[in-house]
Backbone bond lengths (Angstrom), bond angles and torsions (degrees), N, CA, C in turn:
res aa  C-N    CA-C-N  psi(-1)  N-CA   C-N-CA  omega(-1)  CA-C   N-CA-C  phi
1 X - - - 1.445 - - 1.527 112.04 -
2 X 1.312 116.02 -36.53 1.457 119.65 -178.63 1.529 110.81 -63.57
3 X 1.331 116.03 -39.41 1.462 120.47 179.43 1.528 110.28 -63.98
4 X 1.332 116.70 -40.09 1.470 120.21 178.80 1.528 110.54 -65.20
5 X 1.305 116.35 -40.01 1.469 121.05 178.96 1.524 110.52 -63.47
6 X 1.336 116.48 -42.39 1.462 120.75 178.33 1.525 111.09 -63.40
7 X 1.338 115.76 -43.81 1.476 119.65 178.95 1.519 110.75 -63.75
8 X 1.351 116.01 -39.24 1.468 119.95 178.14 1.532 109.82 -61.43
9 X 1.304 116.51 -43.81 1.461 120.57 179.46 1.522 111.32 -64.24
10 X 1.328 117.29 -40.07 1.466 121.34 177.21 1.527 110.47 -61.91
11 X 1.328 115.78 -41.01 1.471 120.23 179.77 1.523 110.34 -65.99
12 X 1.324 116.55 -43.07 1.464 120.20 179.28 1.525 110.48 -62.17
13 X 1.316 117.39 -43.33 1.467 121.36 178.27 1.527 110.33 -63.78
14 X 1.329 116.09 -43.51 1.470 120.34 179.36 1.522 110.65 -62.56
15 X 1.311 116.91 -42.15 1.472 120.31 179.59 1.526 110.50 -64.38
16 X 1.329 116.26 -37.50 1.463 119.66 176.87 1.517 111.18 -64.11
17 X 1.327 115.94 -40.90 1.467 120.22 178.37 1.521 110.74 -65.05
18 X 1.322 115.89 -43.97 1.470 120.38 178.89 1.525 110.06 -61.51
19 X 1.316 116.68 -41.53 1.463 120.88 179.18 1.526 111.06 -62.96
20 X 1.332 116.67 -43.98 1.463 120.37 179.49 1.522 111.02 -63.45
21 X 1.315 116.39 -42.86 1.471 120.49 179.18 1.526 110.06 -64.31
22 X 1.327 116.44 -40.87 1.468 120.37 178.90 1.529 110.95 -62.04
23 X 1.326 116.68 -40.95 1.466 120.19 178.65 1.521 111.20 -65.07
24 X 1.333 116.60 -41.96 1.469 119.81 177.99 1.522 110.69 -64.35
25 X 1.325 116.36 -40.64 1.462 120.38 178.56 1.525 110.77 -63.23
26 X 1.324 116.91 -42.85 1.468 121.17 178.63 1.525 110.69 -62.41
27 X 1.326 116.81 -42.76 1.465 120.22 179.11 1.522 110.67 -64.03
28 X 1.322 116.60 -42.58 1.467 120.27 178.83 1.526 110.73 -64.08
29 X 1.314 116.28 -39.78 1.465 120.63 178.72 1.523 110.53 -62.83
30 X 1.312 116.96 -40.35 1.468 120.55 177.57 1.527 111.11 -63.98
31 X 1.326 116.82 -40.30 1.465 120.51 178.56 1.526 110.75 -64.45
32 X 1.325 116.19 -43.43 1.465 120.03 179.18 1.518 110.07 -63.70
33 X 1.315 116.62 -41.12 1.466 120.62 179.06 1.525 111.04 -62.97
34 X 1.324 117.23 -43.43 1.465 120.81 178.88 1.523 110.67 -63.69
35 X 1.331 116.89 -42.12 1.464 120.84 178.54 1.526 110.56 -63.84
36 X 1.331 116.45 -40.88 1.467 120.16 178.80 1.526 110.65 -62.99
37 X 1.322 117.03 -39.25 1.469 120.26 177.39 1.529 110.93 -64.46
38 X 1.326 116.73 -40.24 1.465 120.45 177.32 1.525 110.44 -63.05
39 X 1.318 116.62 -42.58 1.453 120.88 179.90 1.528 110.83 -64.73
40 X 1.328 116.37 -41.50 1.461 120.48 177.92 1.516 110.47 -61.25
41 X 1.319 116.60 -42.57 1.461 120.80 178.52 1.525 110.64 -62.63
42 X 1.333 116.52 -42.41 1.466 120.21 179.12 1.523 110.91 -63.73
43 X 1.320 117.04 -40.67 1.467 120.70 179.16 1.521 110.40 -66.09
44 X 1.322 116.91 -39.37 1.472 120.06 177.94 1.528 110.50 -64.12
45 X 1.339 116.52 -40.76 1.469 119.92 177.04 1.520 110.72 -64.07
46 X 1.320 116.41 -41.48 1.460 120.96 178.76 1.527 110.65 -63.21
47 X 1.318 116.33 -41.12 1.468 120.94 177.94 1.529 110.20 -61.15
48 X 1.322 115.99 -44.10 1.471 120.19 179.90 1.529 110.84 -65.09
49 X 1.327 116.78 -40.08 1.471 120.50 177.90 1.524 110.83 -64.84
50 X 1.313 117.24 -39.64 1.462 120.86 178.19 1.527 110.45 -64.08
51 X 1.314 115.98 -39.46 1.468 120.39 178.22 1.531 110.08 -63.95
52 X 1.333 116.18 -44.20 1.461 120.39 178.20 1.533 110.78 -62.42
53 X 1.321 116.50 -42.50 1.464 121.15 179.15 1.527 110.90 -62.94
54 X 1.316 116.10 -39.22 1.468 119.69 177.70 1.530 110.45 -61.51
55 X 1.324 116.54 -42.37 1.466 120.45 179.10 1.530 110.70 -63.04
56 X 1.320 116.98 -42.06 1.468 120.96 178.14 1.527 109.83 -63.49
57 X 1.328 117.38 -41.30 1.465 121.19 -179.97 1.523 110.88 -63.77
58 X 1.308 117.11 -40.98 1.471 121.08 179.06 1.529 109.89 -64.42
59 X 1.325 116.79 -45.22 1.463 120.25 179.56 1.527 111.39 -64.88
60 X 1.324 116.11 -38.91 1.473 119.75 177.73 1.516 110.52 -64.62
61 X 1.307 116.51 -42.45 1.469 120.98 178.48 1.522 110.85 -60.81
62 X 1.329 116.23 -42.25 1.450 120.42 178.82 1.530 110.83 -66.28
63 X 1.318 117.14 -37.85 1.463 120.53 179.02 1.522 111.27 -67.03
64 X 1.318 117.93 -38.15 1.465 121.90 -179.30 1.530 110.40 -69.91
65 X 1.314 117.26 -31.36 1.473 120.35 -179.64 1.523 111.80 -60.62
66 X 1.313 116.89 -27.52 1.470 120.88 -179.78 1.534 109.62 -62.59
67 X 1.328 117.37 -34.16 1.450 121.34 -175.22 1.531 113.51 -91.01
68 X 1.311 117.76 -8.24 1.462 120.05 179.93 1.524 109.47 -76.83
69 X 1.319 115.21 144.06 1.467 120.20 -179.60 1.497 108.91 -98.53
């Protein structure tokens, strides 16, 4: 009986460790997901800025053509 009790205690401790590791993994996954969302937002903003810059470049090019001989 003592051996069974010891094994039961080992299992309970192991399950507690597994649970703690699972919680840490879940928290880390949430942090990575939040960071990925921030990065996606930054890339979308950069894409929009590049599009705006392209429009300005096209308009500038058209304006300069007026002065070319």
